[in-house]
C-alpha positions in Angstrom: -93.4 77.2 150.6 -92.7 73.9 152.5 -94.6 70.7 151.6 -94.8 67.6 153.8 -95.0 64.2 152.2 -95.9 61.2 154.3 -94.5 58.2 152.5 -95.9 54.8 153.3 -95.0 51.3 152.1 -98.0 50.6 149.9 -100.5 47.7 149.8 -102.8 45.7 147.6 -105.6 46.8 149.9 -107.1 50.0 148.6 -108.1 51.3 152.0 -104.8 50.5 153.7 -103.5 54.1 153.7 -106.6 55.7 155.1 -105.1 56.1 158.6 -102.1 57.9 157.2 -104.3 60.1 155.1 -106.2 61.1 158.3 -102.9 61.9 160.0 -102.1 64.2 157.0 -105.4 66.0 157.3 -105.0 66.5 161.0 -101.4 67.9 160.5 -102.9 70.5 158.2 -105.7 71.3 160.7 -103.7 71.2 163.9 -100.4 72.7 162.8 -101.4 74.8 159.8 -99.1 73.1 157.3 -100.3 74.4 153.9 -99.4 71.3 151.9 -99.4 67.8 153.3 -99.6 64.9 150.9 -99.5 61.1 151.2 -97.9 58.6 148.9 -96.5 55.1 148.8 -93.4 53.3 147.6 -95.2 50.5 145.8 -98.4 48.8 145.0 -101.5 51.0 144.3 -100.1 54.5 144.8 -100.1 57.4 144.5 -96.4 57.0 144.3 -93.5 59.3 145.3 -92.5 60.6 141.9 -96.0 61.9 141.0 -96.6 63.3 144.5 -93.3 65.1 144.5 -94.1 66.6 141.1 -97.5 67.7 142.3 -95.9 69.5 145.3 -93.4 71.3 143.1 -96.2 72.3 140.7 -98.0 73.8 143.7 -95.0 76.0 144.5 -93.0 74.0 147.1 -89.4 75.1 147.3 -88.7 72.7 150.2 -90.2 69.2 150.6 -89.9 67.2 153.8 -90.5 63.5 153.3 -91.5 61.7 156.5 -91.2 57.9 156.0 -94.3 56.5 157.7 -92.4 53.4 158.9 -91.7 52.1 162.4 -88.5 50.1 161.8 -85.2 51.0 160.3 -85.0 48.3 157.7 -83.7 48.3 154.1 -86.4 50.7 152.9 -85.3 53.4 155.3 -81.5 52.7 154.9 -81.4 52.4 151.1 -84.6 52.1 149.1 -86.3 55.4 150.0 -83.2 57.6 150.0 -82.2 56.1 146.7 -85.6 56.8 145.2 -85.6 60.3 146.6 -82.1 61.0 145.1 -83.3 59.9 141.7 -86.3 62.2 141.8 -84.3 65.1 143.3 -82.2 65.2 140.1 -85.4 66.5 138.3 -85.8 69.4 140.7 -82.5 71.1 141.4 -84.2 74.3 142.6 -86.1 72.4 145.4 -84.7 71.3 148.7 -85.8 67.7 149.4 -85.3 66.5 152.9 -85.3 62.8 154.0 -87.0 63.3 157.4 -87.1 61.1 160.4 -89.2 57.9 160.3 -91.5 57.1 163.2 -89.1 54.7 164.8 -89.0 54.9 168.6 -90.6 57.8 170.3 -91.8 57.9 173.9 -95.3 58.8 172.7 -95.5 55.4 170.9 -95.4 53.7 174.4 -98.7 55.5 175.2 -100.1 54.7 171.8 -99.3 51.0 172.1 -100.8 51.0 175.6 -103.9 52.6 174.2 -104.1 49.8 171.6 -103.6 47.2 174.4 -106.5 48.7 176.4 -108.7 49.1 173.3 -108.2 45.4 172.5 -109.8 44.1 175.7 -113.1 43.5 174.0 -111.7 42.0 170.8 -112.7 38.5 169.8 -110.4 35.4 169.8 -108.6 35.2 166.4 -110.5 31.9 165.6 -113.7 33.9 165.5 -112.6 36.3 162.8 -114.2 36.2 159.4 -111.5 36.9 156.9 -112.0 38.3 153.4 -111.1 36.0 150.5 -107.5 36.3 149.4 -108.7 36.5 145.8 -110.0 40.0 146.6 -106.3 41.1 146.8 -104.5 39.5 144.0 -100.7 39.3 144.0 -99.1 40.7 140.8 -97.3 38.1 138.7 -93.7 37.4 139.8 -94.3 39.0 143.3 -94.6 37.3 146.6 -97.1 37.9 149.4 -94.3 37.9 151.9 -90.7 36.7 151.9 -90.0 34.1 154.5 -86.6 33.4 155.9 -85.5 30.3 157.8 -84.2 31.0 161.3 -80.7 29.7 160.3 -80.5 32.1 157.4 -81.7 35.0 159.6 -79.0 34.3 162.1 -76.3 34.7 159.3 -77.8 38.1 158.5 -77.7 39.1 162.2 -74.1 38.1 162.6 -72.6 39.4 159.4 -75.0 42.2 158.6 -75.2 41.3 154.9 -76.3 37.7 154.6 -73.0 36.4 153.3 -71.2 33.8 155.2 -67.7 34.8 156.2 -64.9 32.4 155.5 
């Protein structure tokens, strides 16, 4: 049996993965995939190791992991495949495939256009009422986001690794 895992980034917001979960449900309904699960790399979970174990327990002999990411950043290039390789060691009898991320697809052009058209009635950002940041605490030692000065970013763009060449 083949299992599909949609793997997202993760968030401190409990409801953040609901859209991905709806996509998983629709994949089952529309394309008859018998087993489609969602998980996350970090934060609240469920996480990849437990989701993979659950798929194997349910009889999956092949697991296709679709990274639910738009950009080919470090998570796609290194973090996710490394995590998958570590977990694959536990299941030598199961084929575990690192599938294609969302990246670019012509259908995304239509989706973004739909978002543009659906935004026509949205309020000016100054009118938004934001939830209190305290509702989504940052774990000790972690950052909300990692800023990078434009000069430092340029070094990464030129050299591909952030180290200045001498």
